[in-house]
NUTORZA-955751 format. One record per residue (C-alpha): x, y, z. Coordinates in nm, 4 decimals. Layout:
BEGIN
- X; Y; Z
...
This chain:
BEGIN
- 0.5628; 1.1316; -1.2654
- 0.3633; 0.9833; -0.9806
- 0.0607; 0.7609; -0.9298
- -0.1949; 0.7038; -0.6557
- -0.2671; 0.3341; -0.6022
- -0.5046; 0.1436; -0.3771
- -0.3710; -0.1464; -0.1702
- -0.5067; -0.2943; 0.1508
- -0.7852; -0.0367; 0.1682
- -0.5358; 0.2506; 0.1773
- -0.4173; 0.4955; -0.0882
- -0.0469; 0.5488; -0.1565
- 0.1212; 0.8197; -0.3655
- 0.4191; 0.6544; -0.5347
- 0.7043; 0.7509; -0.7671
- 0.9511; 0.5367; -0.9612
- 1.2321; 0.3773; -0.7508
- 1.0507; 0.4611; -0.4246
- 1.0367; 0.2007; -0.1450
- 0.7076; 0.1953; 0.0465
- 0.5583; -0.0149; 0.3254
- 0.2226; -0.1794; 0.2439
- -0.0122; -0.4127; 0.4254
- 0.1067; -0.7738; 0.4000
- 0.1001; -0.9166; 0.0465
- 0.1052; -1.2948; -0.0064
- 0.3893; -1.3049; -0.2603
- 0.7430; -1.4398; -0.2113
- 1.0376; -1.2043; -0.1729
- 1.1868; -1.0976; -0.5057
- 0.8706; -1.1501; -0.7106
- 0.7304; -0.8873; -0.9481
- 0.3673; -0.7798; -0.8939
- 0.1425; -0.5469; -1.0939
- -0.1146; -0.3250; -0.9223
- -0.4126; -0.2496; -1.1448
- -0.6142; -0.0431; -0.8925
- -0.4735; 0.2938; -0.9997
- -0.6755; 0.5973; -0.8920
- -0.4691; 0.8723; -1.0559
- -0.1561; 0.9262; -1.2646
- 0.0179; 1.2622; -1.3017
- 0.2864; 1.3233; -1.5630
- 0.3968; 1.6888; -1.5362
- 0.1074; 1.8795; -1.7032
- -0.1074; 1.5756; -1.7855
- -0.3302; 1.4369; -1.5072
- -0.5483; 1.1264; -1.5529
- -0.8100; 1.0562; -1.2872
- -1.0025; 0.7291; -1.2753
- -1.3702; 0.6729; -1.2084
- -1.2940; 0.4985; -0.9717
- -0.9930; 0.3257; -1.1395
- -0.7952; 0.3945; -1.4542
- -0.8244; 0.1272; -1.7225
- -0.5092; 0.0257; -1.9061
- -0.2727; 0.1625; -1.6397
- -0.0712; -0.0277; -1.3820
- 0.2204; 0.0007; -1.1422
- 0.4873; -0.2696; -1.1409
- 0.6551; -0.3380; -0.8045
- 0.9210; -0.5738; -0.6691
- 0.8674; -0.7391; -0.3282
- 1.1684; -0.6525; -0.1110
- 1.0924; -0.8133; 0.2266
- 0.8251; -0.8948; 0.4819
- 0.8186; -0.8160; 0.8515
- 0.6224; -0.7065; 1.1559
- 0.5944; -0.3671; 1.3204
- 0.6590; -0.2874; 1.6869
- 0.4102; -0.4235; 1.9375
- 0.1292; -0.1976; 2.0468
- -0.0693; -0.2551; 2.3645
- -0.4472; -0.2538; 2.3647
- -0.5936; -0.1981; 2.7116
- -0.9605; -0.2060; 2.8119
- -1.0695; -0.1386; 3.1668
- -1.3619; -0.0250; 3.3769
- -1.2739; 0.1893; 3.6730
- -1.3853; 0.0669; 4.0163
- -1.5188; -0.2593; 3.8680
- -1.2063; -0.4747; 3.9034
- -1.1953; -0.5329; 3.5270
- -0.8856; -0.4930; 3.3095
- -0.7953; -0.6642; 2.9818
- -0.4595; -0.6291; 2.8060
- -0.3732; -0.7438; 2.4569
- -0.0756; -0.6941; 2.2254
- -0.0694; -0.6667; 1.8469
- 0.2081; -0.6689; 1.5860
- 0.0991; -0.5731; 1.2339
- 0.2466; -0.7580; 0.9338
- 0.3878; -0.5478; 0.6484
- 0.5587; -0.5830; 0.3101
- 0.8249; -0.3476; 0.1745
- 0.7985; -0.2975; -0.2017
- 1.0056; -0.1014; -0.4535
- 0.8256; 0.0742; -0.7379
- 0.9840; -0.0437; -1.0643
- 0.7736; 0.1418; -1.3191
- 0.4455; 0.3263; -1.3742
- 0.2611; 0.2497; -1.6973
- 0.0105; 0.5018; -1.8304
- -0.1826; 0.3541; -2.1250
- -0.5032; 0.5542; -2.0874
- -0.6978; 0.6191; -2.4078
- -0.8695; 0.9589; -2.4086
């Protein structure tokens, strides 16, 4: 059984007991969160697709930890114009563990 959920403007395909890295969520470590923006749920032969989201379905996750990714460098320059601008960026992330996928869709 797997589900496709929407978080931070991105879609993630998740299964039970999987640990995934999402955009930063403002919840403390160890808390339980429910995602209600479920796009699709597949359970062997049965597939439920939302329009755009499924009603009555959710994915329960546990917040494992927060962190930052490696630094990337952003460089802008114009050749022969004596112009160069450098900037660094470290993206925040949250690791979550999928506890359960609930499929309560009425057909």
